[in-house]
PyMOL Python script that loads the backbone (N, CA, C, O; Angstrom):
from pymol import cmd

cmd.read_pdbstr("""\
ATOM      1  N   MET A   1      23.934 -26.100  -2.741  1.00  0.00           N
ATOM      2  CA  MET A   1      22.633 -25.485  -2.650  1.00  0.00           C
ATOM      3  C   MET A   1      22.634 -24.575  -1.435  1.00  0.00           C
ATOM      4  O   MET A   1      23.243 -24.899  -0.415  1.00  0.00           O
ATOM      5  N   ARG A   2      21.960 -23.445  -1.535  1.00  0.00           N
ATOM      6  CA  ARG A   2      21.848 -22.498  -0.425  1.00  0.00           C
ATOM      7  C   ARG A   2      20.384 -22.396  -0.022  1.00  0.00           C
ATOM      8  O   ARG A   2      19.485 -22.612  -0.835  1.00  0.00           O
ATOM      9  N   THR A   3      20.158 -22.064   1.245  1.00  0.00           N
ATOM     10  CA  THR A   3      18.785 -21.841   1.668  1.00  0.00           C
ATOM     11  C   THR A   3      18.257 -20.551   1.075  1.00  0.00           C
ATOM     12  O   THR A   3      17.074 -20.476   0.742  1.00  0.00           O
ATOM     13  N   ARG A   4      19.087 -19.537   0.930  1.00  0.00           N
ATOM     14  CA  ARG A   4      18.742 -18.270   0.287  1.00  0.00           C
ATOM     15  C   ARG A   4      20.005 -17.705  -0.350  1.00  0.00           C
ATOM     16  O   ARG A   4      21.077 -17.781   0.250  1.00  0.00           O
ATOM     17  N   PRO A   5      19.904 -17.135  -1.563  1.00  0.00           N
ATOM     18  CA  PRO A   5      21.081 -16.544  -2.187  1.00  0.00           C
ATOM     19  C   PRO A   5      21.416 -15.198  -1.551  1.00  0.00           C
ATOM     20  O   PRO A   5      20.526 -14.525  -1.030  1.00  0.00           O
ATOM     21  N   PRO A   6      22.690 -14.796  -1.586  1.00  0.00           N
ATOM     22  CA  PRO A   6      23.046 -13.470  -1.079  1.00  0.00           C
ATOM     23  C   PRO A   6      22.223 -12.399  -1.784  1.00  0.00           C
ATOM     24  O   PRO A   6      22.010 -12.484  -2.994  1.00  0.00           O
ATOM     25  N   GLY A   7      21.762 -11.400  -1.053  1.00  0.00           N
ATOM     26  CA  GLY A   7      20.968 -10.326  -1.628  1.00  0.00           C
ATOM     27  C   GLY A   7      19.475 -10.567  -1.578  1.00  0.00           C
ATOM     28  O   GLY A   7      18.699  -9.659  -1.879  1.00  0.00           O
ATOM     29  N   SER A   8      19.052 -11.758  -1.209  1.00  0.00           N
ATOM     30  CA  SER A   8      17.615 -11.999  -1.077  1.00  0.00           C
ATOM     31  C   SER A   8      17.134 -11.379   0.226  1.00  0.00           C
ATOM     32  O   SER A   8      17.942 -10.993   1.072  1.00  0.00           O
ATOM     33  N   PHE A   9      15.859 -11.288   0.382  1.00  0.00           N
ATOM     34  CA  PHE A   9      15.293 -10.739   1.604  1.00  0.00           C
ATOM     35  C   PHE A   9      15.434 -11.781   2.707  1.00  0.00           C
ATOM     36  O   PHE A   9      14.703 -12.771   2.725  1.00  0.00           O
ATOM     37  N   GLU A  10      16.363 -11.563   3.621  1.00  0.00           N
ATOM     38  CA  GLU A  10      16.593 -12.503   4.715  1.00  0.00           C
ATOM     39  C   GLU A  10      15.669 -12.147   5.871  1.00  0.00           C
ATOM     40  O   GLU A  10      15.817 -11.082   6.470  1.00  0.00           O
ATOM     41  N   VAL A  11      14.727 -13.009   6.191  1.00  0.00           N
ATOM     42  CA  VAL A  11      13.750 -12.725   7.227  1.00  0.00           C
ATOM     43  C   VAL A  11      14.022 -13.520   8.487  1.00  0.00           C
ATOM     44  O   VAL A  11      14.123 -12.942   9.569  1.00  0.00           O
ATOM     45  N   PHE A  12      14.141 -14.815   8.371  1.00  0.00           N
ATOM     46  CA  PHE A  12      14.202 -15.650   9.563  1.00  0.00           C
ATOM     47  C   PHE A  12      15.486 -16.443   9.701  1.00  0.00           C
ATOM     48  O   PHE A  12      15.672 -17.104  10.723  1.00  0.00           O
ATOM     49  N   ALA A  13      16.384 -16.411   8.722  1.00  0.00           N
ATOM     50  CA  ALA A  13      17.643 -17.141   8.842  1.00  0.00           C
ATOM     51  C   ALA A  13      18.658 -16.568   7.865  1.00  0.00           C
ATOM     52  O   ALA A  13      18.286 -16.134   6.775  1.00  0.00           O
ATOM     53  N   PRO A  14      19.916 -16.560   8.230  1.00  0.00           N
ATOM     54  CA  PRO A  14      20.937 -16.148   7.271  1.00  0.00           C
ATOM     55  C   PRO A  14      21.122 -17.226   6.208  1.00  0.00           C
ATOM     56  O   PRO A  14      20.687 -18.364   6.379  1.00  0.00           O
ATOM     57  N   SER A  15      21.756 -16.859   5.137  1.00  0.00           N
ATOM     58  CA  SER A  15      22.045 -17.821   4.087  1.00  0.00           C
ATOM     59  C   SER A  15      23.035 -18.857   4.592  1.00  0.00           C
ATOM     60  O   SER A  15      24.048 -18.509   5.199  1.00  0.00           O
ATOM     61  N   ILE A  16      22.751 -20.109   4.348  1.00  0.00           N
ATOM     62  CA  ILE A  16      23.610 -21.204   4.782  1.00  0.00           C
ATOM     63  C   ILE A  16      24.085 -21.948   3.541  1.00  0.00           C
ATOM     64  O   ILE A  16      23.269 -22.415   2.747  1.00  0.00           O
ATOM     65  N   ASP A  17      25.380 -22.062   3.372  1.00  0.00           N
ATOM     66  CA  ASP A  17      25.937 -22.755   2.217  1.00  0.00           C
ATOM     67  C   ASP A  17      25.746 -24.260   2.379  1.00  0.00           C
ATOM     68  O   ASP A  17      26.260 -24.866   3.319  1.00  0.00           O
ATOM     69  N   LEU A  18      25.006 -24.848   1.456  1.00  0.00           N
ATOM     70  CA  LEU A  18      24.758 -26.289   1.489  1.00  0.00           C
ATOM     71  C   LEU A  18      25.461 -26.996   0.338  1.00  0.00           C
ATOM     72  O   LEU A  18      25.034 -28.072  -0.081  1.00  0.00           O
ATOM     73  N   GLY A  19      26.519 -26.410  -0.168  1.00  0.00           N
ATOM     74  CA  GLY A  19      27.263 -27.080  -1.224  1.00  0.00           C
ATOM     75  C   GLY A  19      27.620 -26.196  -2.400  1.00  0.00           C
ATOM     76  O   GLY A  19      28.143 -26.691  -3.399  1.00  0.00           O
ATOM     77  N   GLY A  20      27.358 -24.925  -2.313  1.00  0.00           N
ATOM     78  CA  GLY A  20      27.723 -24.007  -3.380  1.00  0.00           C
ATOM     79  C   GLY A  20      26.593 -23.736  -4.348  1.00  0.00           C
ATOM     80  O   GLY A  20      25.589 -24.448  -4.365  1.00  0.00           O
ATOM     81  N   GLY A  21      26.761 -22.711  -5.146  1.00  0.00           N
ATOM     82  CA  GLY A  21      25.764 -22.336  -6.136  1.00  0.00           C
ATOM     83  C   GLY A  21      24.679 -21.453  -5.554  1.00  0.00           C
ATOM     84  O   GLY A  21      24.711 -21.102  -4.375  1.00  0.00           O
ATOM     85  N   THR A  22      23.718 -21.098  -6.392  1.00  0.00           N
ATOM     86  CA  THR A  22      22.624 -20.224  -5.966  1.00  0.00           C
ATOM     87  C   THR A  22      21.290 -20.949  -5.906  1.00  0.00           C
ATOM     88  O   THR A  22      20.259 -20.315  -5.685  1.00  0.00           O
ATOM     89  N   ALA A  23      21.284 -22.259  -6.096  1.00  0.00           N
ATOM     90  CA  ALA A  23      20.030 -23.014  -6.086  1.00  0.00           C
ATOM     91  C   ALA A  23      19.440 -23.054  -4.683  1.00  0.00           C
ATOM     92  O   ALA A  23      20.164 -23.190  -3.697  1.00  0.00           O
ATOM     93  N   THR A  24      18.136 -22.936  -4.606  1.00  0.00           N
ATOM     94  CA  THR A  24      17.398 -23.133  -3.363  1.00  0.00           C
ATOM     95  C   THR A  24      16.332 -24.176  -3.646  1.00  0.00           C
ATOM     96  O   THR A  24      16.055 -24.488  -4.804  1.00  0.00           O
ATOM     97  N   ALA A  25      15.743 -24.706  -2.614  1.00  0.00           N
ATOM     98  CA  ALA A  25      14.671 -25.686  -2.807  1.00  0.00           C
ATOM     99  C   ALA A  25      13.545 -25.090  -3.641  1.00  0.00           C
ATOM    100  O   ALA A  25      12.992 -25.766  -4.509  1.00  0.00           O
ATOM    101  N   THR A  26      13.202 -23.833  -3.386  1.00  0.00           N
ATOM    102  CA  THR A  26      12.135 -23.176  -4.147  1.00  0.00           C
ATOM    103  C   THR A  26      12.526 -23.025  -5.605  1.00  0.00           C
ATOM    104  O   THR A  26      11.720 -23.309  -6.491  1.00  0.00           O
ATOM    105  N   ARG A  27      13.753 -22.581  -5.873  1.00  0.00           N
ATOM    106  CA  ARG A  27      14.207 -22.422  -7.262  1.00  0.00           C
ATOM    107  C   ARG A  27      14.186 -23.762  -8.006  1.00  0.00           C
ATOM    108  O   ARG A  27      13.753 -23.835  -9.156  1.00  0.00           O
ATOM    109  N   LEU A  28      14.652 -24.808  -7.346  1.00  0.00           N
ATOM    110  CA  LEU A  28      14.666 -26.128  -7.975  1.00  0.00           C
ATOM    111  C   LEU A  28      13.251 -26.627  -8.250  1.00  0.00           C
ATOM    112  O   LEU A  28      12.987 -27.179  -9.318  1.00  0.00           O
ATOM    113  N   ALA A  29      12.345 -26.440  -7.300  1.00  0.00           N
ATOM    114  CA  ALA A  29      10.956 -26.874  -7.484  1.00  0.00           C
ATOM    115  C   ALA A  29      10.280 -26.081  -8.593  1.00  0.00           C
ATOM    116  O   ALA A  29       9.549 -26.648  -9.405  1.00  0.00           O
ATOM    117  N   ALA A  30      10.520 -24.763  -8.635  1.00  0.00           N
ATOM    118  CA  ALA A  30       9.923 -23.928  -9.678  1.00  0.00           C
ATOM    119  C   ALA A  30      10.429 -24.346 -11.054  1.00  0.00           C
ATOM    120  O   ALA A  30       9.645 -24.460 -11.995  1.00  0.00           O
ATOM    121  N   ALA A  31      11.735 -24.574 -11.175  1.00  0.00           N
ATOM    122  CA  ALA A  31      12.297 -24.995 -12.461  1.00  0.00           C
ATOM    123  C   ALA A  31      11.695 -26.324 -12.908  1.00  0.00           C
ATOM    124  O   ALA A  31      11.381 -26.500 -14.086  1.00  0.00           O
ATOM    125  N   ALA A  32      11.536 -27.250 -11.982  1.00  0.00           N
ATOM    126  CA  ALA A  32      10.939 -28.543 -12.319  1.00  0.00           C
ATOM    127  C   ALA A  32       9.486 -28.380 -12.750  1.00  0.00           C
ATOM    128  O   ALA A  32       9.058 -28.991 -13.730  1.00  0.00           O
ATOM    129  N   ALA A  33       8.728 -27.566 -12.031  1.00  0.00           N
ATOM    130  CA  ALA A  33       7.310 -27.364 -12.363  1.00  0.00           C
ATOM    131  C   ALA A  33       7.152 -26.690 -13.722  1.00  0.00           C
ATOM    132  O   ALA A  33       6.332 -27.116 -14.535  1.00  0.00           O
ATOM    133  N   PHE A  34       7.935 -25.638 -13.973  1.00  0.00           N
ATOM    134  CA  PHE A  34       7.852 -24.965 -15.269  1.00  0.00           C
ATOM    135  C   PHE A  34       8.308 -25.893 -16.389  1.00  0.00           C
ATOM    136  O   PHE A  34       7.740 -25.873 -17.481  1.00  0.00           O
ATOM    137  N   GLY A  35       9.326 -26.705 -16.125  1.00  0.00           N
ATOM    138  CA  GLY A  35       9.789 -27.661 -17.127  1.00  0.00           C
ATOM    139  C   GLY A  35       8.721 -28.678 -17.486  1.00  0.00           C
ATOM    140  O   GLY A  35       8.513 -28.977 -18.662  1.00  0.00           O
ATOM    141  N   LEU A  36       8.044 -29.210 -16.481  1.00  0.00           N
ATOM    142  CA  LEU A  36       6.968 -30.173 -16.730  1.00  0.00           C
ATOM    143  C   LEU A  36       5.807 -29.536 -17.482  1.00  0.00           C
ATOM    144  O   LEU A  36       5.189 -30.170 -18.338  1.00  0.00           O
ATOM    145  N   ALA A  37       5.514 -28.273 -17.155  1.00  0.00           N
ATOM    146  CA  ALA A  37       4.395 -27.581 -17.800  1.00  0.00           C
ATOM    147  C   ALA A  37       4.753 -27.091 -19.201  1.00  0.00           C
ATOM    148  O   ALA A  37       3.866 -26.805 -20.005  1.00  0.00           O
ATOM    149  N   GLY A  38       6.045 -26.993 -19.492  1.00  0.00           N
ATOM    150  CA  GLY A  38       6.467 -26.512 -20.800  1.00  0.00           C
ATOM    151  C   GLY A  38       6.291 -25.020 -20.981  1.00  0.00           C
ATOM    152  O   GLY A  38       6.173 -24.542 -22.110  1.00  0.00           O
ATOM    153  N   ILE A  39       6.271 -24.278 -19.891  1.00  0.00           N
ATOM    154  CA  ILE A  39       6.140 -22.822 -19.938  1.00  0.00           C
ATOM    155  C   ILE A  39       7.179 -22.203 -19.001  1.00  0.00           C
ATOM    156  O   ILE A  39       7.863 -22.910 -18.262  1.00  0.00           O
ATOM    157  N   GLY A  40       7.283 -20.892 -19.043  1.00  0.00           N
ATOM    158  CA  GLY A  40       8.182 -20.177 -18.143  1.00  0.00           C
ATOM    159  C   GLY A  40       7.406 -19.206 -17.285  1.00  0.00           C
ATOM    160  O   GLY A  40       6.222 -18.974 -17.529  1.00  0.00           O
ATOM    161  N   PRO A  41       8.053 -18.632 -16.282  1.00  0.00           N
ATOM    162  CA  PRO A  41       7.362 -17.700 -15.393  1.00  0.00           C
ATOM    163  C   PRO A  41       6.825 -16.465 -16.115  1.00  0.00           C
ATOM    164  O   PRO A  41       5.874 -15.841 -15.645  1.00  0.00           O
ATOM    165  N   ASP A  42       7.425 -16.107 -17.249  1.00  0.00           N
ATOM    166  CA  ASP A  42       6.945 -14.955 -18.016  1.00  0.00           C
ATOM    167  C   ASP A  42       5.604 -15.227 -18.695  1.00  0.00           C
ATOM    168  O   ASP A  42       4.987 -14.306 -19.232  1.00  0.00           O
ATOM    169  N   GLU A  43       5.152 -16.469 -18.679  1.00  0.00           N
ATOM    170  CA  GLU A  43       3.870 -16.825 -19.285  1.00  0.00           C
ATOM    171  C   GLU A  43       2.746 -16.944 -18.258  1.00  0.00           C
ATOM    172  O   GLU A  43       1.641 -17.368 -18.597  1.00  0.00           O
ATOM    173  N   ILE A  44       3.014 -16.578 -17.025  1.00  0.00           N
ATOM    174  CA  ILE A  44       2.023 -16.641 -15.950  1.00  0.00           C
ATOM    175  C   ILE A  44       1.397 -15.261 -15.765  1.00  0.00           C
ATOM    176  O   ILE A  44       2.112 -14.276 -15.579  1.00  0.00           O
ATOM    177  N   ASP A  45       0.072 -15.184 -15.816  1.00  0.00           N
ATOM    178  CA  ASP A  45      -0.629 -13.916 -15.609  1.00  0.00           C
ATOM    179  C   ASP A  45      -0.963 -13.675 -14.145  1.00  0.00           C
ATOM    180  O   ASP A  45      -0.863 -12.545 -13.667  1.00  0.00           O
ATOM    181  N   VAL A  46      -1.357 -14.720 -13.427  1.00  0.00           N
ATOM    182  CA  VAL A  46      -1.732 -14.607 -12.016  1.00  0.00           C
ATOM    183  C   VAL A  46      -1.132 -15.794 -11.276  1.00  0.00           C
ATOM    184  O   VAL A  46      -1.243 -16.935 -11.725  1.00  0.00           O
ATOM    185  N   ALA A  47      -0.498 -15.524 -10.146  1.00  0.00           N
ATOM    186  CA  ALA A  47       0.067 -16.596  -9.323  1.00  0.00           C
ATOM    187  C   ALA A  47      -0.180 -16.275  -7.856  1.00  0.00           C
ATOM    188  O   ALA A  47      -0.171 -15.110  -7.459  1.00  0.00           O
ATOM    189  N   GLN A  48      -0.396 -17.294  -7.067  1.00  0.00           N
ATOM    190  CA  GLN A  48      -0.521 -17.127  -5.623  1.00  0.00           C
ATOM    191  C   GLN A  48       0.694 -17.775  -4.982  1.00  0.00           C
ATOM    192  O   GLN A  48       0.926 -18.973  -5.141  1.00  0.00           O
ATOM    193  N   LEU A  49       1.464 -16.980  -4.260  1.00  0.00           N
ATOM    194  CA  LEU A  49       2.620 -17.484  -3.525  1.00  0.00           C
ATOM    195  C   LEU A  49       2.241 -17.524  -2.062  1.00  0.00           C
ATOM    196  O   LEU A  49       1.788 -16.521  -1.510  1.00  0.00           O
ATOM    197  N   GLN A  50       2.420 -18.668  -1.427  1.00  0.00           N
ATOM    198  CA  GLN A  50       1.988 -18.829  -0.039  1.00  0.00           C
ATOM    199  C   GLN A  50       3.133 -19.335   0.803  1.00  0.00           C
ATOM    200  O   GLN A  50       3.880 -20.221   0.388  1.00  0.00           O
ATOM    201  N   ASP A  51       3.268 -18.775   1.979  1.00  0.00           N
ATOM    202  CA  ASP A  51       4.211 -19.248   2.979  1.00  0.00           C
ATOM    203  C   ASP A  51       3.666 -18.802   4.319  1.00  0.00           C
ATOM    204  O   ASP A  51       2.797 -17.933   4.379  1.00  0.00           O
ATOM    205  N   THR A  52       4.160 -19.381   5.381  1.00  0.00           N
ATOM    206  CA  THR A  52       3.686 -19.002   6.710  1.00  0.00           C
ATOM    207  C   THR A  52       4.246 -17.663   7.159  1.00  0.00           C
ATOM    208  O   THR A  52       3.749 -17.088   8.128  1.00  0.00           O
ATOM    209  N   GLU A  53       5.254 -17.158   6.489  1.00  0.00           N
ATOM    210  CA  GLU A  53       5.842 -15.857   6.796  1.00  0.00           C
ATOM    211  C   GLU A  53       5.656 -14.948   5.592  1.00  0.00           C
ATOM    212  O   GLU A  53       6.025 -15.319   4.478  1.00  0.00           O
ATOM    213  N   ALA A  54       5.085 -13.753   5.797  1.00  0.00           N
ATOM    214  CA  ALA A  54       4.846 -12.828   4.690  1.00  0.00           C
ATOM    215  C   ALA A  54       6.144 -12.476   3.969  1.00  0.00           C
ATOM    216  O   ALA A  54       6.150 -12.333   2.747  1.00  0.00           O
ATOM    217  N   GLY A  55       7.229 -12.336   4.702  1.00  0.00           N
ATOM    218  CA  GLY A  55       8.515 -12.018   4.079  1.00  0.00           C
ATOM    219  C   GLY A  55       8.978 -13.100   3.133  1.00  0.00           C
ATOM    220  O   GLY A  55       9.612 -12.810   2.118  1.00  0.00           O
ATOM    221  N   ALA A  56       8.670 -14.339   3.452  1.00  0.00           N
ATOM    222  CA  ALA A  56       9.068 -15.444   2.582  1.00  0.00           C
ATOM    223  C   ALA A  56       8.326 -15.372   1.252  1.00  0.00           C
ATOM    224  O   ALA A  56       8.885 -15.727   0.214  1.00  0.00           O
ATOM    225  N   GLU A  57       7.093 -14.924   1.270  1.00  0.00           N
ATOM    226  CA  GLU A  57       6.347 -14.776   0.022  1.00  0.00           C
ATOM    227  C   GLU A  57       7.049 -13.789  -0.898  1.00  0.00           C
ATOM    228  O   GLU A  57       7.076 -13.979  -2.114  1.00  0.00           O
ATOM    229  N   ILE A  58       7.618 -12.735  -0.321  1.00  0.00           N
ATOM    230  CA  ILE A  58       8.351 -11.747  -1.119  1.00  0.00           C
ATOM    231  C   ILE A  58       9.607 -12.379  -1.705  1.00  0.00           C
ATOM    232  O   ILE A  58       9.937 -12.130  -2.865  1.00  0.00           O
ATOM    233  N   MET A  59      10.307 -13.185  -0.932  1.00  0.00           N
ATOM    234  CA  MET A  59      11.487 -13.887  -1.454  1.00  0.00           C
ATOM    235  C   MET A  59      11.093 -14.825  -2.586  1.00  0.00           C
ATOM    236  O   MET A  59      11.811 -14.934  -3.580  1.00  0.00           O
ATOM    237  N   HIS A  60       9.964 -15.499  -2.444  1.00  0.00           N
ATOM    238  CA  HIS A  60       9.530 -16.470  -3.449  1.00  0.00           C
ATOM    239  C   HIS A  60       9.205 -15.817  -4.788  1.00  0.00           C
ATOM    240  O   HIS A  60       9.223 -16.496  -5.816  1.00  0.00           O
ATOM    241  N   MET A  61       8.907 -14.514  -4.804  1.00  0.00           N
ATOM    242  CA  MET A  61       8.664 -13.832  -6.072  1.00  0.00           C
ATOM    243  C   MET A  61       9.862 -14.008  -7.001  1.00  0.00           C
ATOM    244  O   MET A  61       9.698 -14.307  -8.184  1.00  0.00           O
ATOM    245  N   ALA A  62      11.063 -13.821  -6.464  1.00  0.00           N
ATOM    246  CA  ALA A  62      12.278 -13.981  -7.272  1.00  0.00           C
ATOM    247  C   ALA A  62      12.645 -15.448  -7.427  1.00  0.00           C
ATOM    248  O   ALA A  62      13.062 -15.873  -8.504  1.00  0.00           O
ATOM    249  N   GLU A  63      12.496 -16.215  -6.372  1.00  0.00           N
ATOM    250  CA  GLU A  63      12.903 -17.620  -6.431  1.00  0.00           C
ATOM    251  C   GLU A  63      12.071 -18.432  -7.419  1.00  0.00           C
ATOM    252  O   GLU A  63      12.534 -19.454  -7.926  1.00  0.00           O
ATOM    253  N   ASN A  64      10.850 -17.985  -7.695  1.00  0.00           N
ATOM    254  CA  ASN A  64      10.015 -18.652  -8.692  1.00  0.00           C
ATOM    255  C   ASN A  64      10.208 -18.064 -10.087  1.00  0.00           C
ATOM    256  O   ASN A  64       9.570 -18.507 -11.042  1.00  0.00           O
ATOM    257  N   GLY A  65      11.083 -17.068 -10.208  1.00  0.00           N
ATOM    258  CA  GLY A  65      11.417 -16.518 -11.515  1.00  0.00           C
ATOM    259  C   GLY A  65      10.527 -15.397 -11.997  1.00  0.00           C
ATOM    260  O   GLY A  65      10.614 -15.008 -13.162  1.00  0.00           O
ATOM    261  N   PHE A  66       9.668 -14.860 -11.137  1.00  0.00           N
ATOM    262  CA  PHE A  66       8.769 -13.793 -11.567  1.00  0.00           C
ATOM    263  C   PHE A  66       9.469 -12.444 -11.644  1.00  0.00           C
ATOM    264  O   PHE A  66       9.026 -11.571 -12.390  1.00  0.00           O
ATOM    265  N   CYS A  67      10.548 -12.249 -10.896  1.00  0.00           N
ATOM    266  CA  CYS A  67      11.355 -11.036 -10.962  1.00  0.00           C
ATOM    267  C   CYS A  67      12.773 -11.395 -10.536  1.00  0.00           C
ATOM    268  O   CYS A  67      13.020 -12.495 -10.043  1.00  0.00           O
ATOM    269  N   ALA A  68      13.694 -10.473 -10.726  1.00  0.00           N
ATOM    270  CA  ALA A  68      15.086 -10.703 -10.322  1.00  0.00           C
ATOM    271  C   ALA A  68      15.226 -10.496  -8.817  1.00  0.00           C
ATOM    272  O   ALA A  68      14.450  -9.757  -8.212  1.00  0.00           O
ATOM    273  N   ASP A  69      16.220 -11.152  -8.216  1.00  0.00           N
ATOM    274  CA  ASP A  69      16.504 -10.924  -6.797  1.00  0.00           C
ATOM    275  C   ASP A  69      16.723  -9.435  -6.564  1.00  0.00           C
ATOM    276  O   ASP A  69      17.493  -8.795  -7.280  1.00  0.00           O
ATOM    277  N   GLY A  70      16.052  -8.892  -5.573  1.00  0.00           N
ATOM    278  CA  GLY A  70      16.192  -7.483  -5.234  1.00  0.00           C
ATOM    279  C   GLY A  70      15.171  -6.576  -5.893  1.00  0.00           C
ATOM    280  O   GLY A  70      15.047  -5.415  -5.501  1.00  0.00           O
ATOM    281  N   ASP A  71      14.431  -7.068  -6.887  1.00  0.00           N
ATOM    282  CA  ASP A  71      13.424  -6.245  -7.572  1.00  0.00           C
ATOM    283  C   ASP A  71      12.070  -6.258  -6.871  1.00  0.00           C
ATOM    284  O   ASP A  71      11.162  -5.533  -7.279  1.00  0.00           O
ATOM    285  N   GLN A  72      11.917  -7.062  -5.833  1.00  0.00           N
ATOM    286  CA  GLN A  72      10.623  -7.207  -5.184  1.00  0.00           C
ATOM    287  C   GLN A  72      10.102  -5.875  -4.642  1.00  0.00           C
ATOM    288  O   GLN A  72       8.926  -5.557  -4.820  1.00  0.00           O
ATOM    289  N   GLU A  73      10.953  -5.100  -3.988  1.00  0.00           N
ATOM    290  CA  GLU A  73      10.510  -3.826  -3.407  1.00  0.00           C
ATOM    291  C   GLU A  73       9.978  -2.893  -4.486  1.00  0.00           C
ATOM    292  O   GLU A  73       8.950  -2.243  -4.297  1.00  0.00           O
ATOM    293  N   GLU A  74      10.670  -2.826  -5.609  1.00  0.00           N
ATOM    294  CA  GLU A  74      10.223  -1.992  -6.722  1.00  0.00           C
ATOM    295  C   GLU A  74       8.884  -2.485  -7.267  1.00  0.00           C
ATOM    296  O   GLU A  74       7.994  -1.683  -7.546  1.00  0.00           O
ATOM    297  N   TRP A  75       8.741  -3.798  -7.417  1.00  0.00           N
ATOM    298  CA  TRP A  75       7.480  -4.362  -7.899  1.00  0.00           C
ATOM    299  C   TRP A  75       6.324  -3.972  -6.986  1.00  0.00           C
ATOM    300  O   TRP A  75       5.258  -3.580  -7.462  1.00  0.00           O
ATOM    301  N   LEU A  76       6.534  -4.080  -5.670  1.00  0.00           N
ATOM    302  CA  LEU A  76       5.475  -3.736  -4.717  1.00  0.00           C
ATOM    303  C   LEU A  76       5.157  -2.250  -4.776  1.00  0.00           C
ATOM    304  O   LEU A  76       3.986  -1.870  -4.778  1.00  0.00           O
ATOM    305  N   ALA A  77       6.188  -1.396  -4.824  1.00  0.00           N
ATOM    306  CA  ALA A  77       5.986   0.055  -4.861  1.00  0.00           C
ATOM    307  C   ALA A  77       5.250   0.484  -6.129  1.00  0.00           C
ATOM    308  O   ALA A  77       4.433   1.404  -6.090  1.00  0.00           O
ATOM    309  N   GLU A  78       5.532  -0.172  -7.239  1.00  0.00           N
ATOM    310  CA  GLU A  78       4.889   0.156  -8.515  1.00  0.00           C
ATOM    311  C   GLU A  78       3.493  -0.440  -8.643  1.00  0.00           C
ATOM    312  O   GLU A  78       2.769  -0.122  -9.587  1.00  0.00           O
ATOM    313  N   GLY A  79       3.107  -1.299  -7.707  1.00  0.00           N
ATOM    314  CA  GLY A  79       1.793  -1.923  -7.775  1.00  0.00           C
ATOM    315  C   GLY A  79       1.714  -3.084  -8.746  1.00  0.00           C
ATOM    316  O   GLY A  79       0.618  -3.475  -9.148  1.00  0.00           O
ATOM    317  N   ARG A  80       2.845  -3.639  -9.131  1.00  0.00           N
ATOM    318  CA  ARG A  80       2.849  -4.725 -10.118  1.00  0.00           C
ATOM    319  C   ARG A  80       2.247  -6.013  -9.577  1.00  0.00           C
ATOM    320  O   ARG A  80       1.919  -6.910 -10.352  1.00  0.00           O
ATOM    321  N   THR A  81       2.097  -6.121  -8.264  1.00  0.00           N
ATOM    322  CA  THR A  81       1.498  -7.322  -7.677  1.00  0.00           C
ATOM    323  C   THR A  81       0.015  -7.126  -7.364  1.00  0.00           C
ATOM    324  O   THR A  81      -0.659  -8.055  -6.919  1.00  0.00           O
ATOM    325  N   ARG A  82      -0.480  -5.932  -7.596  1.00  0.00           N
ATOM    326  CA  ARG A  82      -1.884  -5.619  -7.308  1.00  0.00           C
ATOM    327  C   ARG A  82      -2.789  -6.265  -8.362  1.00  0.00           C
ATOM    328  O   ARG A  82      -2.448  -6.312  -9.544  1.00  0.00           O
ATOM    329  N   ILE A  83      -3.918  -6.750  -7.925  1.00  0.00           N
ATOM    330  CA  ILE A  83      -4.917  -7.284  -8.846  1.00  0.00           C
ATOM    331  C   ILE A  83      -5.960  -6.200  -9.069  1.00  0.00           C
ATOM    332  O   ILE A  83      -6.635  -5.775  -8.132  1.00  0.00           O
ATOM    333  N   ASP A  84      -6.087  -5.759 -10.300  1.00  0.00           N
ATOM    334  CA  ASP A  84      -7.065  -4.703 -10.635  1.00  0.00           C
ATOM    335  C   ASP A  84      -8.364  -5.308 -11.108  1.00  0.00           C
ATOM    336  O   ASP A  84      -9.302  -4.580 -11.433  1.00  0.00           O
TER     337      ASP A  84
END
""", "prot")
cmd.dss("prot")
cmd.show_as("cartoon", "prot")
cmd.util.cbc("prot")
cmd.orient("prot")
């Protein structure tokens, strides 16, 4: 398990290898939550991502499955996170 996969937005710590793979605590928790709910991230219309660091919220967009790693900047520029 890694704290952050390579290519994610690294804000407060570099990626630390905790045993291999691309799993993070957030990815594992999101997969468990979606599994219990019987839905996927593509079925969510509105979500609130919260962290004490604004940069971490951007990382969580991908870690929760709402977009691919690295697509966050494009999503923000296109206004895809804006509530109309």
